[in-house]
C-alpha positions in Angstrom: 43.8 43.3 -8.1 43.6 42.2 -4.5 40.6 44.4 -3.9 38.9 42.7 -6.9 39.5 39.3 -5.6 38.1 40.2 -2.2 35.0 41.6 -3.8 34.6 38.5 -5.9 34.9 36.3 -2.8 32.3 38.4 -1.0 29.9 37.8 -4.0 30.6 34.1 -4.1 30.2 33.4 -0.4 27.6 36.0 0.6 24.5 34.6 2.2 21.9 33.9 -0.5 18.8 36.1 -0.7 15.8 34.9 1.2 14.2 32.1 -0.7 10.8 33.0 -2.2 7.9 31.1 -0.6 6.4 28.3 -2.6 3.4 29.5 -4.6 0.0 28.7 -3.1 -2.5 26.5 -4.9 -6.2 26.7 -4.2 -8.2 23.6 -5.1 -11.9 24.3 -5.6 -14.0 21.0 -5.9 -17.7 20.7 -5.4 -17.1 18.9 -2.1 -14.2 17.6 0.1 -14.1 14.2 1.8 -11.6 14.6 4.7 -11.0 10.9 5.3 -12.6 10.8 8.8 -16.1 12.3 8.6 -19.4 10.5 7.9 -20.1 12.6 4.8 -18.3 15.0 2.5 -18.2 18.7 3.0 -20.0 20.7 0.3 -18.5 24.0 -0.6 -15.1 23.4 0.9 -11.8 24.4 -0.7 -8.2 23.3 0.1 -5.2 25.7 0.1 -1.8 24.1 -0.5 1.6 25.6 -0.2 4.7 23.6 -0.9 4.3 20.0 0.4 1.6 20.7 2.9 -2.0 21.6 3.2 -2.3 25.1 4.7 -6.1 25.2 5.2 -9.2 23.3 4.4 -12.7 24.5 5.0 -15.7 26.5 3.7 -14.6 28.8 0.8 -15.5 32.0 2.7 -13.2 31.0 5.6 -10.1 30.1 3.7 -8.0 33.2 2.9 -5.9 32.5 -0.3 -3.2 34.9 -1.3 -3.9 37.0 -4.4 -1.2 35.2 -6.4 -2.5 31.7 -5.6 -3.0 29.4 -8.5 -6.6 28.4 -8.6 -7.6 25.0 -9.9 -11.3 24.7 -10.4 -12.6 21.1 -10.1 -16.4 21.3 -10.9 -18.4 18.2 -10.4 -15.6 16.5 -8.3 -14.9 15.3 -4.8 -11.5 16.0 -3.4 -10.2 13.5 -0.9 -6.9 12.2 0.6 -4.6 10.3 -1.7 -5.5 6.6 -1.6 -3.3 4.0 0.3 -2.9 0.4 -0.7 -1.3 -1.6 2.2 -0.6 -4.7 0.1 1.1 -4.3 -3.3 3.8 -5.9 -5.5 5.3 -3.4 -7.9 7.6 -6.1 -9.3 4.8 -8.4 -10.3 2.1 -8.2 -13.0 -0.9 -10.5 -13.8 -0.2 -14.2 -14.1 -2.3 -14.5 -17.3 0.3 -12.3 -18.9 3.3 -14.3 -17.5 3.4 -17.1 -14.9 4.9 -16.2 -11.5 7.7 -18.7 -12.1 8.6 -17.1 -15.4 8.6 -13.6 -13.9 10.9 -14.7 -11.1 13.2 -17.1 -13.0 13.3 -15.9 -16.6 13.0 -12.1 -16.6 16.3 -10.2 -16.0 16.3 -8.0 -12.9 16.7 -4.8 -15.0 13.6 -5.7 -16.9 11.6 -6.3 -13.8 12.7 -2.9 -12.4 11.8 -1.2 -15.6 8.4 -2.8 -15.5 8.0 -1.7 -11.8 8.6 1.9 -12.7 5.8 1.7 -15.3 3.6 0.0 -12.6 4.4 2.7 -10.1 3.3 5.5 -12.5 0.1 3.7 -13.3 -0.8 3.3 -9.6 0.0 6.9 -8.9 -2.1 8.3 -11.7 -5.0 6.1 -10.6 -5.1 7.9 -7.3 -2.8 5.9 -5.0 -0.2 8.1 -3.5 1.1 5.6 -1.0 1.8 1.8 -1.3 3.2 -0.7 1.1 5.1 -3.1 -1.1 5.1 -6.6 0.4 7.9 -8.4 -1.2 10.1 -8.3 -4.3 9.4 -12.0 -5.2 13.0 -12.9 -6.2 14.2 -9.4 -7.0 16.2 -8.9 -3.8 16.4 -5.4 -2.5 15.1 -3.8 -5.8 12.2 -2.2 -4.0 14.6 -0.1 -1.9 16.1 1.3 -5.1 12.7 2.0 -6.7 11.7 3.8 -3.5 14.8 5.9 -3.6 14.3 6.8 -7.3 10.7 7.9 -6.5 11.8 9.9 -3.5 14.5 11.7 -5.6 12.1 12.5 -8.4 13.9 10.3 -10.9 10.6 8.4 -11.7 7.1 9.2 -10.7 5.3 6.9 -8.3 3.6 6.6 -5.0 5.3 7.0 -1.6 6.6 3.5 -0.8 7.0 1.4 2.3 9.1 -1.6 1.4 9.7 -5.1 2.9 12.5 -6.3 0.5 12.8 -10.1 0.3 10.1 -11.4 2.8 10.7 -14.4 5.0 9.6 -18.0 4.4 10.3 -21.3 6.1 12.8 -23.6 4.3 11.2 -25.7 1.7 7.8 -24.1 1.7 7.9 -21.4 -1.0 8.5 -21.4 -4.8 9.6 -22.1 -7.5 8.9 -25.8 -6.8 8.8 -29.2 -8.5 12.5 -29.3 -9.4 14.8 -32.3 -8.7 15.9 -32.3 -5.1 19.6 -32.1 -6.0 19.1 -28.6 -7.5 18.9 -25.4 -5.5 16.6 -23.1 -7.4 16.6 -19.4 -6.5 13.6 -18.6 -4.3 11.1 -15.8 -4.3 11.8 -14.9 -0.7 14.4 -15.4 2.1 14.4 -18.9 3.5 15.2 -19.2 7.2 14.3 -21.1 10.4 15.0 -21.1 14.1 17.8 -18.8 15.4 18.8 -17.8 11.8 15.6 -15.8 11.6 17.2 -13.2 13.8 20.0 -12.7 11.3 17.7 -12.5 8.3 15.5 -9.9 9.9 18.6 -7.8 10.7 19.9 -8.2 7.2 16.6 -7.0 5.7 16.5 -4.0 8.1 20.1 -3.1 7.2 19.1 -3.4 3.5 16.3 -0.8 3.9 13.2 -2.7 4.9 10.5 -0.4 6.4 8.5 -3.4 7.4 9.3 -7.1 7.8 7.0 -9.5 6.0 6.7 -13.2 7.1 4.7 -16.0 5.6 3.0 -17.5 8.7 1.5 -20.2 6.6 1.6 -21.5 3.0 -0.1 -24.1 0.8 2.2 -27.1 1.2 2.0 -30.8 1.8 0.3 -33.4 -0.5 -3.1 -31.7 -0.6 -1.6 -28.1 -1.1 -3.7 -26.7 1.7 -2.5 -23.7 3.7 -0.6 -24.9 6.8 1.5 -23.0 9.4 5.1 -22.8 8.5 6.6 -21.2 11.6 6.1 -22.1 15.2 4.7 -19.4 17.5 8.2 -19.1 19.1 9.8 -18.5 15.7 7.2 -15.8 14.8 7.8 -14.2 18.2 11.5 -14.1 17.5 10.9 -12.4 14.2 8.6 -9.8 15.8 10.9 -9.1 18.8 14.0 -8.8 16.6 12.3 -6.4 14.2 10.8 -4.4 17.1 14.2 -3.9 18.6 15.1 -2.2 15.3 11.9 -0.1 15.3 10.4 -2.0 12.4 6.9 -3.5 12.4 6.0 -6.9 11.1 3.2 -8.0 8.6 2.2 -11.6 8.1 0.8 -13.5 5.2 -1.7 -15.9 6.7 -4.6 -17.8 5.1 -5.3 -20.6 7.6 -7.0 -20.0 11.0 -4.0 -21.5 12.8 -1.5 -19.3 10.8 -3.6 -16.2 11.6 -3.8 -17.2 15.3 0.0 -17.7 15.7 0.7 -14.4 13.8 -1.7 -12.4 16.0 -0.3 -13.9 19.2 3.2 -13.3 18.0 2.5 -9.5 17.7 2.4 -8.8 14.0 0.6 -5.6 13.1 -1.4 -6.6 10.1 -2.4 -10.0 8.6 -2.9 -10.4 4.9 -5.5 -12.5 3.0 -7.2 -14.3 6.0 -9.1 -16.6 3.7 -9.7 -19.2 6.5 -10.6 -16.6 9.1 -13.8 -16.8 11.2 -15.3 -14.6 13.9 -13.2 -16.1 16.6 -9.8 -15.5 15.0 -10.8 -12.0 13.8 -11.9 -11.1 17.3 -8.5 -12.3 18.5 -6.9 -10.0 16.0 -9.1 -7.1 17.2 -8.1 -7.8 20.8 -4.4 -7.6 19.9 -4.9 -4.6 17.6 -4.0 -6.5 14.5 -5.3 -5.0 11.2 -6.7 -7.0 8.4 -5.9 -6.6 4.7 -8.4 -8.9 2.9 -7.0 -8.8 -0.7 -10.4 -9.4 -2.2 -9.3 -8.3 -5.7 -6.5 -10.9 -5.7 -8.9 -13.6 -4.7 -11.1 -12.6 -7.7 -8.0 -12.6 -10.0 -7.0 -16.1 -8.8 -10.5 -17.3 -9.6 -10.1 -16.0 -13.1 -6.6 -17.4 -13.7 -6.9 -20.8 -12.1 -10.6 -21.5 -11.8 -11.9 -20.3 -15.1 -14.3 -17.9 -13.4 -15.5 -14.8 -15.3 -17.5 -11.8 -13.9 -21.2 -12.3 -14.2 -20.9 -16.1 -13.6 -21.8 -17.8 -10.2 -19.0 -17.4 -7.7 -16.6 -20.3 -7.3 -16.6 -22.1 -3.9 -13.4 -20.2 -3.1 -15.0 -16.8 -3.7 -18.1 -17.8 -1.7 -15.8 -18.8 1.2 -13.9 -15.5 0.9 -17.2 -13.6 1.1 -18.2 -15.5 4.2 -14.8 -14.9 5.8 -15.1 -11.2 5.1 -18.5 -11.0 6.7 -17.0 -12.6 9.8 -14.4 -9.9 9.8 -17.0 -7.2 9.6 -19.0 -8.8 12.4 -15.9 -9.2 14.6 -15.0 -5.5 14.7 -11.4 -6.1 13.4 -9.8 -3.0 11.8 -10.1 -3.5 8.0 -7.3 -1.9 6.0 -7.3 -1.5 2.2 -4.8 -4.0 0.9 -5.4 -5.5 -2.5 -2.3 -7.6 -3.6 -2.1 -5.4 -6.7 0.4 -6.9 -9.1 -1.5 -10.2 -9.0 -4.0 -8.1 -10.9 -3.2 -5.1 -13.1 -1.5 -2.1 -11.8 -3.6 1.0 -12.2 -6.7 -1.0 -11.2 -6.4 -0.5 -7.5 -10.0 0.9 -7.3 -11.2 -2.7 -7.8 -10.4 -3.5 -4.2 -12.5 -0.7 -2.9 -15.4 -1.7 -5.1 -15.2 -5.2 -3.7 -15.0 -3.9 -0.1 -18.4 -2.3 -0.8 -19.7 -5.3 -2.7 -18.7 -7.6 0.2 -20.5 -5.4 2.9 -18.7 -2.2 3.8 -20.4 1.2 3.2 -18.6 3.4 0.7 -17.5 5.7 3.5 -16.0 2.9 5.5 -14.2 1.6 2.4 -12.8 5.1 1.8 -11.6 5.3 5.4 -9.9 1.9 4.9 -7.9 3.4 2.1 -7.2 6.8 3.8 -7.2 7.5 7.5 -7.5 3.9 8.7 -4.7 2.7 6.4 -2.5 5.7 7.4 -2.9 4.8 11.1 -2.1 1.1 10.4 1.1 2.1 8.6 2.1 4.6 11.3 1.7 7.5 8.8 -1.4 9.2 10.3 0.6 12.2 11.5 1.4 13.1 7.9 -1.1 11.6 5.4 -4.6 10.0 5.2 -6.7 13.1 6.1 -7.4 16.5 4.6 -6.5 19.0 7.3 -3.9 21.7 7.9 -0.3 20.6 8.3 -0.8 17.2 6.6 1.1 16.5 3.5 -0.8 17.5 0.4 -1.6 14.0 -0.9 -4.9 14.8 -2.6 -7.0 13.4 -5.4 -10.1 14.7 -7.1 -12.6 12.3 -8.7 -15.6 13.0 -10.8 -18.8 12.4 -8.8 -19.1 11.4 -5.1 -17.4 8.2 -4.0 -19.1 8.4 -0.6 -22.3 7.4 -2.3 -20.9 5.5 -5.4 -17.5 4.0 -4.9 -17.2 3.6 -8.7 -16.4 7.3 -8.8 -12.8 6.4 -7.9 -12.4 5.2 -11.5 -12.7 8.8 -12.7 -9.6 10.5 -11.3 -9.2 14.1 -12.5 -6.4 15.3 -10.3 -3.5 13.7 -8.4 -1.3 15.6 -6.1 1.5 14.0 -4.0 3.2 16.1 -1.4 2.1 19.2 -3.2 3.4 18.2 -6.6 0.8 17.8 -9.3 1.0 14.6 -11.3 -2.4 14.8 -13.0 -4.8 17.7 -13.4 -7.7 18.7 -15.7 
């Protein structure tokens, strides 16, 4: 009996057999856009094993194992998975439900359920990485959604999260309630020395980035005005930097953008009031720019009655002029759309507008791949098609380097080697 027990113990605790290597996948599109070159590479193939790209190059130079799964992608361009550096998974278009109603009337569980649907829609539309810039009243829900995606519980893009975001007291929303009532806010209110505590609380809660509203529309005329002093913004940046966490700033006014750039934030969002001078300041301080063109278009629809095909509103004309100033200044333009303000799954709209407003299709693609990856400190792992990078890859019908609208025709989505969509 004792001998049988010993034998059983040996079986139970013996070292497992060598794990079988992950099966290889060979992707065969018409062309590959690698995220950095000036043009796509015709006749290239990409070999993937496990989570990573093993090789990418001309078909006759990439040696695929005999048992590799071959996915033929005729008529397509293979390119890095797209990145959106400004998203809100916990929001959806305001013509469906007002922002106040989403924040104050929808239960948190409902908002999280909606966010999982949004995440899947964004992934299947070709976006394999999102930076989510604030839960808008949903606390640390983005941390949980990120964890659920990472564990494979729900499908979605790779997430970088900012949790609650930071606003100056009395400047955010919901508003217009009697002064004796304290209405739950869509972000963390703080000022002065308390900003240090709020930053640390958000980092402890799981924030990958800290988001601050450097200005907001407040005052009698509702114009964007700075909300934090330069010293307060520097305190936020230095506290976050001590924890190894970068800072992103919402800023629409020239003064808000200037203070944010001087304080050391890494990207500025919106920049509606930007001119060549402030964009050059941003370039000098290595501050990236997320223009959120699609959100500006959505706001014109919701609140200005504008419809595509009609003459642009004054706000849209000003946005176009500001974006031209950004191009002329040499500032790094990063794809960031504010998706959630407009429909999830429609992220390609931002890239279409980047081209419409003056970028070449190739530069727009770089803004959503290699340039965005570098801005988010992820360029060692994603954003390009090359060996040893994570296999975040999409295939689209046609050639987006000549017609950006090809991004609407997504045929394959692979995230870290896992196929989420294929022909």
